[in-house]
mmCIF file of the N, C-alpha and C atoms, coordinates in Angstrom:
data_MODEL
# 
_entry.id   MODEL 
# 
loop_
_atom_site.group_PDB 
_atom_site.id 
_atom_site.type_symbol 
_atom_site.label_atom_id 
_atom_site.label_alt_id 
_atom_site.label_comp_id 
_atom_site.label_asym_id 
_atom_site.label_entity_id 
_atom_site.label_seq_id 
_atom_site.pdbx_PDB_ins_code 
_atom_site.Cartn_x 
_atom_site.Cartn_y 
_atom_site.Cartn_z 
_atom_site.occupancy 
_atom_site.B_iso_or_equiv 
_atom_site.pdbx_formal_charge 
_atom_site.auth_seq_id 
_atom_site.auth_comp_id 
_atom_site.auth_asym_id 
_atom_site.auth_atom_id 
_atom_site.pdbx_PDB_model_num 
ATOM 1   N N  . LEU A 1 1  ? -7.103  6.372  -40.971 1.00 0.00 ? 1  LEU A N  1 
ATOM 2   C CA . LEU A 1 1  ? -7.794  7.571  -41.458 1.00 0.00 ? 1  LEU A CA 1 
ATOM 3   C C  . LEU A 1 1  ? -9.074  7.203  -42.198 1.00 0.00 ? 1  LEU A C  1 
ATOM 4   N N  . GLY A 1 2  ? -10.147 7.894  -41.894 1.00 0.00 ? 2  GLY A N  1 
ATOM 5   C CA . GLY A 1 2  ? -11.412 7.599  -42.555 1.00 0.00 ? 2  GLY A CA 1 
ATOM 6   C C  . GLY A 1 2  ? -11.665 8.529  -43.723 1.00 0.00 ? 2  GLY A C  1 
ATOM 7   N N  . TYR A 1 3  ? -10.628 9.217  -44.183 1.00 0.00 ? 3  TYR A N  1 
ATOM 8   C CA . TYR A 1 3  ? -10.817 10.177 -45.276 1.00 0.00 ? 3  TYR A CA 1 
ATOM 9   C C  . TYR A 1 3  ? -10.602 9.516  -46.621 1.00 0.00 ? 3  TYR A C  1 
ATOM 10  N N  . ARG A 1 4  ? -11.548 9.779  -47.538 1.00 0.00 ? 4  ARG A N  1 
ATOM 11  C CA . ARG A 1 4  ? -11.410 9.278  -48.909 1.00 0.00 ? 4  ARG A CA 1 
ATOM 12  C C  . ARG A 1 4  ? -11.599 10.442 -49.870 1.00 0.00 ? 4  ARG A C  1 
ATOM 13  N N  . PRO A 1 5  ? -10.660 10.711 -50.755 1.00 0.00 ? 5  PRO A N  1 
ATOM 14  C CA . PRO A 1 5  ? -10.843 11.779 -51.738 1.00 0.00 ? 5  PRO A CA 1 
ATOM 15  C C  . PRO A 1 5  ? -12.026 11.471 -52.648 1.00 0.00 ? 5  PRO A C  1 
ATOM 16  N N  . PRO A 1 6  ? -12.861 12.463 -52.954 1.00 0.00 ? 6  PRO A N  1 
ATOM 17  C CA . PRO A 1 6  ? -14.035 12.230 -53.803 1.00 0.00 ? 6  PRO A CA 1 
ATOM 18  C C  . PRO A 1 6  ? -13.642 11.752 -55.188 1.00 0.00 ? 6  PRO A C  1 
ATOM 19  N N  . ALA A 1 7  ? -14.210 10.626 -55.597 1.00 0.00 ? 7  ALA A N  1 
ATOM 20  C CA . ALA A 1 7  ? -13.916 10.089 -56.919 1.00 0.00 ? 7  ALA A CA 1 
ATOM 21  C C  . ALA A 1 7  ? -14.727 10.848 -57.970 1.00 0.00 ? 7  ALA A C  1 
ATOM 22  N N  . PRO A 1 8  ? -14.233 10.904 -59.220 1.00 0.00 ? 8  PRO A N  1 
ATOM 23  C CA . PRO A 1 8  ? -14.953 11.624 -60.284 1.00 0.00 ? 8  PRO A CA 1 
ATOM 24  C C  . PRO A 1 8  ? -16.402 11.165 -60.435 1.00 0.00 ? 8  PRO A C  1 
ATOM 25  N N  . GLU A 1 9  ? -16.628 9.850  -60.371 1.00 0.00 ? 9  GLU A N  1 
ATOM 26  C CA . GLU A 1 9  ? -17.989 9.342  -60.542 1.00 0.00 ? 9  GLU A CA 1 
ATOM 27  C C  . GLU A 1 9  ? -18.866 9.645  -59.335 1.00 0.00 ? 9  GLU A C  1 
ATOM 28  N N  . THR A 1 10 ? -18.237 9.967  -58.208 1.00 0.00 ? 10 THR A N  1 
ATOM 29  C CA . THR A 1 10 ? -18.995 10.280 -56.991 1.00 0.00 ? 10 THR A CA 1 
ATOM 30  C C  . THR A 1 10 ? -18.951 11.782 -56.733 1.00 0.00 ? 10 THR A C  1 
ATOM 31  N N  . ALA A 1 11 ? -18.902 12.567 -57.797 1.00 0.00 ? 11 ALA A N  1 
ATOM 32  C CA . ALA A 1 11 ? -18.762 14.012 -57.652 1.00 0.00 ? 11 ALA A CA 1 
ATOM 33  C C  . ALA A 1 11 ? -20.044 14.659 -57.135 1.00 0.00 ? 11 ALA A C  1 
ATOM 34  N N  . THR A 1 12 ? -21.179 13.950 -57.195 1.00 0.00 ? 12 THR A N  1 
ATOM 35  C CA . THR A 1 12 ? -22.438 14.545 -56.738 1.00 0.00 ? 12 THR A CA 1 
ATOM 36  C C  . THR A 1 12 ? -23.170 13.631 -55.757 1.00 0.00 ? 12 THR A C  1 
ATOM 37  N N  . PRO A 1 13 ? -22.648 13.495 -54.527 1.00 0.00 ? 13 PRO A N  1 
ATOM 38  C CA . PRO A 1 13 ? -23.341 12.722 -53.497 1.00 0.00 ? 13 PRO A CA 1 
ATOM 39  C C  . PRO A 1 13 ? -24.382 13.598 -52.811 1.00 0.00 ? 13 PRO A C  1 
ATOM 40  N N  . PRO A 1 14 ? -25.238 13.043 -51.946 1.00 0.00 ? 14 PRO A N  1 
ATOM 41  C CA . PRO A 1 14 ? -26.149 13.880 -51.159 1.00 0.00 ? 14 PRO A CA 1 
ATOM 42  C C  . PRO A 1 14 ? -25.326 14.854 -50.335 1.00 0.00 ? 14 PRO A C  1 
ATOM 43  N N  . LEU A 1 15 ? -25.411 16.138 -50.653 1.00 0.00 ? 15 LEU A N  1 
ATOM 44  C CA . LEU A 1 15 ? -24.554 17.118 -50.002 1.00 0.00 ? 15 LEU A CA 1 
ATOM 45  C C  . LEU A 1 15 ? -25.018 17.431 -48.585 1.00 0.00 ? 15 LEU A C  1 
ATOM 46  N N  . PRO A 1 16 ? -24.075 17.633 -47.675 1.00 0.00 ? 16 PRO A N  1 
ATOM 47  C CA . PRO A 1 16 ? -24.394 18.083 -46.323 1.00 0.00 ? 16 PRO A CA 1 
ATOM 48  C C  . PRO A 1 16 ? -24.732 19.576 -46.359 1.00 0.00 ? 16 PRO A C  1 
ATOM 49  N N  . PRO A 1 17 ? -25.047 20.201 -45.220 1.00 0.00 ? 17 PRO A N  1 
ATOM 50  C CA . PRO A 1 17 ? -25.257 21.651 -45.198 1.00 0.00 ? 17 PRO A CA 1 
ATOM 51  C C  . PRO A 1 17 ? -24.097 22.374 -45.876 1.00 0.00 ? 17 PRO A C  1 
ATOM 52  N N  . SER A 1 18 ? -24.399 23.430 -46.621 1.00 0.00 ? 18 SER A N  1 
ATOM 53  C CA . SER A 1 18 ? -23.392 24.108 -47.428 1.00 0.00 ? 18 SER A CA 1 
ATOM 54  C C  . SER A 1 18 ? -22.137 24.468 -46.639 1.00 0.00 ? 18 SER A C  1 
ATOM 55  N N  . GLY A 1 19 ? -22.293 24.776 -45.355 1.00 0.00 ? 19 GLY A N  1 
ATOM 56  C CA . GLY A 1 19 ? -21.125 25.080 -44.525 1.00 0.00 ? 19 GLY A CA 1 
ATOM 57  C C  . GLY A 1 19 ? -20.166 23.907 -44.507 1.00 0.00 ? 19 GLY A C  1 
ATOM 58  N N  . SER A 1 20 ? -20.695 22.710 -44.252 1.00 0.00 ? 20 SER A N  1 
ATOM 59  C CA . SER A 1 20 ? -19.853 21.515 -44.213 1.00 0.00 ? 20 SER A CA 1 
ATOM 60  C C  . SER A 1 20 ? -19.280 21.222 -45.599 1.00 0.00 ? 20 SER A C  1 
ATOM 61  N N  . ALA A 1 21 ? -20.089 21.444 -46.632 1.00 0.00 ? 21 ALA A N  1 
ATOM 62  C CA . ALA A 1 21 ? -19.637 21.176 -47.996 1.00 0.00 ? 21 ALA A CA 1 
ATOM 63  C C  . ALA A 1 21 ? -18.439 22.065 -48.328 1.00 0.00 ? 21 ALA A C  1 
ATOM 64  N N  . THR A 1 22 ? -18.545 23.344 -47.990 1.00 0.00 ? 22 THR A N  1 
ATOM 65  C CA . THR A 1 22 ? -17.445 24.270 -48.253 1.00 0.00 ? 22 THR A CA 1 
ATOM 66  C C  . THR A 1 22 ? -16.207 23.851 -47.483 1.00 0.00 ? 22 THR A C  1 
ATOM 67  N N  . LEU A 1 23 ? -16.403 23.488 -46.219 1.00 0.00 ? 23 LEU A N  1 
ATOM 68  C CA . LEU A 1 23 ? -15.286 23.065 -45.380 1.00 0.00 ? 23 LEU A CA 1 
ATOM 69  C C  . LEU A 1 23 ? -14.623 21.843 -45.981 1.00 0.00 ? 23 LEU A C  1 
ATOM 70  N N  . HIS A 1 24 ? -15.423 20.878 -46.410 1.00 0.00 ? 24 HIS A N  1 
ATOM 71  C CA . HIS A 1 24 ? -14.897 19.643 -46.987 1.00 0.00 ? 24 HIS A CA 1 
ATOM 72  C C  . HIS A 1 24 ? -14.121 19.950 -48.269 1.00 0.00 ? 24 HIS A C  1 
ATOM 73  N N  . LEU A 1 25 ? -14.695 20.833 -49.080 1.00 0.00 ? 25 LEU A N  1 
ATOM 74  C CA . LEU A 1 25 ? -14.038 21.207 -50.334 1.00 0.00 ? 25 LEU A CA 1 
ATOM 75  C C  . LEU A 1 25 ? -12.689 21.851 -50.060 1.00 0.00 ? 25 LEU A C  1 
ATOM 76  N N  . GLN A 1 26 ? -12.657 22.793 -49.120 1.00 0.00 ? 26 GLN A N  1 
ATOM 77  C CA . GLN A 1 26 ? -11.407 23.473 -48.793 1.00 0.00 ? 26 GLN A CA 1 
ATOM 78  C C  . GLN A 1 26 ? -10.389 22.482 -48.251 1.00 0.00 ? 26 GLN A C  1 
ATOM 79  N N  . ALA A 1 27 ? -10.833 21.545 -47.415 1.00 0.00 ? 27 ALA A N  1 
ATOM 80  C CA . ALA A 1 27 ? -9.933  20.541 -46.846 1.00 0.00 ? 27 ALA A CA 1 
ATOM 81  C C  . ALA A 1 27 ? -9.348  19.673 -47.955 1.00 0.00 ? 27 ALA A C  1 
ATOM 82  N N  . ALA A 1 28 ? -10.195 19.265 -48.908 1.00 0.00 ? 28 ALA A N  1 
ATOM 83  C CA . ALA A 1 28 ? -9.735  18.424 -50.011 1.00 0.00 ? 28 ALA A CA 1 
ATOM 84  C C  . ALA A 1 28 ? -8.715  19.183 -50.860 1.00 0.00 ? 28 ALA A C  1 
ATOM 85  N N  . MET A 1 29 ? -8.994  20.445 -51.151 1.00 0.00 ? 29 MET A N  1 
ATOM 86  C CA . MET A 1 29 ? -8.075  21.242 -51.954 1.00 0.00 ? 29 MET A CA 1 
ATOM 87  C C  . MET A 1 29 ? -6.745  21.416 -51.233 1.00 0.00 ? 29 MET A C  1 
ATOM 88  N N  . ALA A 1 30 ? -6.803  21.691 -49.937 1.00 0.00 ? 30 ALA A N  1 
ATOM 89  C CA . ALA A 1 30 ? -5.579  21.855 -49.149 1.00 0.00 ? 30 ALA A CA 1 
ATOM 90  C C  . ALA A 1 30 ? -4.763  20.565 -49.175 1.00 0.00 ? 30 ALA A C  1 
ATOM 91  N N  . LYS A 1 31 ? -5.465  19.430 -49.064 1.00 0.00 ? 31 LYS A N  1 
ATOM 92  C CA . LYS A 1 31 ? -4.775  18.138 -49.075 1.00 0.00 ? 31 LYS A CA 1 
ATOM 93  C C  . LYS A 1 31 ? -4.093  17.921 -50.424 1.00 0.00 ? 31 LYS A C  1 
ATOM 94  N N  . GLU A 1 32 ? -4.781  18.255 -51.499 1.00 0.00 ? 32 GLU A N  1 
ATOM 95  C CA . GLU A 1 32 ? -4.201  18.089 -52.839 1.00 0.00 ? 32 GLU A CA 1 
ATOM 96  C C  . GLU A 1 32 ? -2.946  18.948 -52.981 1.00 0.00 ? 32 GLU A C  1 
ATOM 97  N N  . GLU A 1 33 ? -3.018  20.197 -52.527 1.00 0.00 ? 33 GLU A N  1 
ATOM 98  C CA . GLU A 1 33 ? -1.863  21.088 -52.636 1.00 0.00 ? 33 GLU A CA 1 
ATOM 99  C C  . GLU A 1 33 ? -0.714  20.562 -51.790 1.00 0.00 ? 33 GLU A C  1 
ATOM 100 N N  . ALA A 1 34 ? -1.028  20.024 -50.618 1.00 0.00 ? 34 ALA A N  1 
ATOM 101 C CA . ALA A 1 34 ? 0.011   19.496 -49.733 1.00 0.00 ? 34 ALA A CA 1 
ATOM 102 C C  . ALA A 1 34 ? 0.693   18.282 -50.363 1.00 0.00 ? 34 ALA A C  1 
ATOM 103 N N  . MET A 1 35 ? -0.060  17.523 -51.164 1.00 0.00 ? 35 MET A N  1 
ATOM 104 C CA . MET A 1 35 ? 0.489   16.311 -51.776 1.00 0.00 ? 35 MET A CA 1 
ATOM 105 C C  . MET A 1 35 ? 1.485   16.646 -52.880 1.00 0.00 ? 35 MET A C  1 
ATOM 106 N N  . HIS A 1 36 ? 1.275   17.759 -53.567 1.00 0.00 ? 36 HIS A N  1 
ATOM 107 C CA . HIS A 1 36 ? 2.152   18.089 -54.698 1.00 0.00 ? 36 HIS A CA 1 
ATOM 108 C C  . HIS A 1 36 ? 3.517   18.570 -54.230 1.00 0.00 ? 36 HIS A C  1 
# 
């Protein structure tokens, strides 16, 4: 898997188009909820 959860210090990388950013954010949140 090439997925890495965003680290706190890397909270502000060069953002992709807002559509992709939103998608990535939702995916990360879903993954976090699935882990709990």
